[in-house]
MDTraj code that builds the backbone (N, CA, C; nanometers):
import mdtraj as md
import numpy as np

residues = "MET SER ASP ASN ASN LEU ILE ASP PHE THR SER GLU ARG SER LYS ARG ILE HIS ASP LEU ASN GLU LYS ARG LEU ASN GLU MET ARG GLN ALA PHE GLU GLN ALA LEU PRO LEU THR LYS THR LYS LYS LYS GLY LYS SER LYS PRO LYS LYS ARG".split()
xyz = np.array([
    [-2.0348, -3.0261, -2.5504],
    [-1.8993, -2.9551, -2.4049],
    [-1.9673, -2.8163, -2.3741],
    [-2.0235, -2.7891, -2.2516],
    [-2.0753, -2.6881, -2.2057],
    [-1.9612, -2.5431, -2.1799],
    [-2.0249, -2.4227, -2.2098],
    [-1.9321, -2.3148, -2.2209],
    [-1.9186, -2.2795, -2.0347],
    [-2.0286, -2.3222, -1.9979],
    [-1.9980, -2.2897, -1.8443],
    [-1.8926, -2.3386, -1.7987],
    [-1.8694, -2.3937, -1.8457],
    [-1.6827, -2.4939, -1.7364],
    [-1.5243, -2.4410, -1.8119],
    [-1.5513, -2.3547, -1.8935],
    [-1.4714, -2.3060, -1.9700],
    [-1.3624, -2.1679, -1.8524],
    [-1.2685, -2.1351, -1.8722],
    [-1.1950, -2.0720, -1.7696],
    [-1.1567, -1.9803, -1.8688],
    [-1.1106, -1.8271, -1.8423],
    [-1.0604, -1.7643, -1.9319],
    [-0.9235, -1.7511, -1.8328],
    [-0.8545, -1.8068, -1.8643],
    [-0.6640, -1.8013, -1.8616],
    [-0.6159, -1.6233, -1.8581],
    [-0.6778, -1.5302, -1.9134],
    [-0.5880, -1.4745, -1.9160],
    [-0.6477, -1.3841, -1.8089],
    [-0.8301, -1.3651, -1.7553],
    [-0.8452, -1.3006, -1.6775],
    [-0.8106, -1.3523, -1.5372],
    [-0.7530, -1.5058, -1.5290],
    [-0.6956, -1.5605, -1.3795],
    [-0.5543, -1.5592, -1.4166],
    [-0.5074, -1.5167, -1.4882],
    [-0.3436, -1.5014, -1.5035],
    [-0.3529, -1.3680, -1.3994],
    [-0.4017, -1.2297, -1.5128],
    [-0.3960, -1.1143, -1.4726],
    [-0.4768, -1.1181, -1.3165],
    [-0.5352, -1.2158, -1.2009],
    [-0.5684, -1.1717, -1.1409],
    [-0.4512, -1.2396, -1.0393],
    [-0.3844, -1.3044, -1.0468],
    [-0.3113, -1.3228, -0.9944],
    [-0.1415, -1.2724, -0.9857],
    [-0.1014, -1.2330, -1.1122],
    [-0.0242, -1.1170, -1.1059],
    [-0.0269, -1.0621, -1.0422],
    [-0.1892, -0.9754, -1.0254],
    [-0.2110, -0.8548, -0.8914],
    [-0.1536, -0.9011, -0.8153],
    [-0.2550, -1.0105, -0.7900],
    [-0.1783, -0.9833, -0.6313],
    [-0.0920, -1.0706, -0.5976],
    [0.0023, -1.1235, -0.6618],
    [0.1253, -1.1268, -0.6379],
    [0.2129, -0.9906, -0.6503],
    [0.1835, -0.9391, -0.7147],
    [0.2335, -0.7587, -0.6891],
    [0.1755, -0.6872, -0.6283],
    [0.0453, -0.6998, -0.5498],
    [0.0012, -0.6508, -0.4190],
    [0.0494, -0.7171, -0.2821],
    [0.1190, -0.8682, -0.2948],
    [0.1382, -0.9127, -0.1899],
    [0.3190, -0.7990, -0.1630],
    [0.3991, -0.8908, -0.2786],
    [0.5121, -0.7885, -0.3248],
    [0.4968, -0.5943, -0.2369],
    [0.4328, -0.5349, -0.2581],
    [0.3877, -0.3896, -0.2467],
    [0.4136, -0.3864, -0.0946],
    [0.3335, -0.4400, -0.0498],
    [0.2502, -0.4543, 0.0992],
    [0.3869, -0.4714, 0.1833],
    [0.4943, -0.5335, 0.1129],
    [0.6066, -0.6465, 0.1588],
    [0.7127, -0.4796, 0.1667],
    [0.7124, -0.4358, 0.0904],
    [0.8284, -0.3306, 0.0552],
    [0.7720, -0.2246, 0.1484],
    [0.6207, -0.1937, 0.1604],
    [0.5638, -0.0818, 0.2151],
    [0.6097, -0.1118, 0.4147],
    [0.5670, -0.2396, 0.4659],
    [0.5913, -0.2579, 0.5871],
    [0.8015, -0.2858, 0.5900],
    [0.8855, -0.3279, 0.5269],
    [0.9762, -0.2636, 0.5531],
    [1.0447, -0.0877, 0.5638],
    [1.0116, -0.0196, 0.4458],
    [0.9977, 0.1114, 0.4563],
    [0.9269, 0.1203, 0.6373],
    [0.8589, 0.1301, 0.6531],
    [0.7544, 0.1652, 0.7738],
    [0.8843, 0.1378, 0.8873],
    [0.9463, 0.0073, 0.9019],
    [1.0294, -0.0135, 1.0154],
    [1.1253, 0.0578, 0.9563],
    [1.2417, 0.0646, 0.8490],
    [1.3492, 0.1388, 0.8688],
    [1.3381, 0.2919, 0.8699],
    [1.2160, 0.3701, 0.8377],
    [1.1939, 0.4768, 0.8475],
    [1.0313, 0.4871, 0.9185],
    [1.0677, 0.5306, 1.0162],
    [0.8854, 0.4972, 1.0793],
    [0.8771, 0.6419, 1.0501],
    [0.7032, 0.6582, 1.0474],
    [0.6534, 0.7925, 0.9731],
    [0.6247, 0.8571, 1.1521],
    [0.6335, 0.9355, 1.2027],
    [0.5866, 1.0073, 1.3484],
    [0.5130, 1.0620, 1.2505],
    [0.4526, 1.0972, 1.3857],
    [0.2877, 1.1891, 1.3769],
    [0.3795, 1.3296, 1.4219],
    [0.3348, 1.3982, 1.3025],
    [0.3442, 1.5469, 1.3678],
    [0.2628, 1.6617, 1.4493],
    [0.3558, 1.7158, 1.4989],
    [0.2773, 1.7968, 1.6335],
    [0.2485, 1.9085, 1.5744],
    [0.0808, 1.9317, 1.6013],
    [0.0623, 2.0723, 1.5532],
    [0.1073, 2.1914, 1.6558],
    [0.1679, 2.3040, 1.6529],
    [0.2076, 2.3720, 1.6964],
    [0.1191, 2.4626, 1.7563],
    [0.1249, 2.4825, 1.9145],
    [-0.0247, 2.5786, 1.8943],
    [0.0777, 2.6972, 1.8910],
    [-0.0428, 2.8362, 1.9489],
    [-0.0433, 2.9509, 1.8627],
    [0.0512, 2.9958, 2.0469],
    [0.1851, 3.0320, 1.9929],
    [0.2853, 3.1020, 2.0893],
    [0.3044, 3.2623, 2.0927],
    [0.2926, 3.2733, 2.2014],
    [0.2830, 3.4220, 2.1809],
    [0.3917, 3.4657, 2.1626],
    [0.4664, 3.6119, 2.0509],
    [0.5898, 3.6317, 1.9602],
    [0.6836, 3.6662, 2.1106],
    [0.8386, 3.6823, 2.0142],
    [0.9302, 3.6517, 2.0988],
    [0.9644, 3.8340, 2.0949],
    [0.9733, 3.8970, 2.2163],
    [1.0110, 4.0264, 2.2693],
    [1.1442, 4.0473, 2.2274],
    [1.1807, 4.1895, 2.1908],
    [1.2652, 4.2314, 2.1515],
    [1.3882, 4.2777, 2.2073],
])
top = md.Topology()
chain = top.add_chain()
for i, resn in enumerate(residues, 1):
    res = top.add_residue(resn, chain, resSeq=i)
    for name in ("N", "CA", "C"):
        top.add_atom(name, md.element.get_by_symbol(name[0]), res)
traj = md.Trajectory(xyz[None], top)
């Protein structure tokens, strides 16, 4: 039997689990972005000092 056809099940399982976790993370990220949209902060320009 040739060793070329052997599959390393532990590495394949870790890849699959990683893909599932990545998918779940992306779904959570999208849900948070919909619930709490991040607005771009506007940079304040230089303003004149207030007169007293």
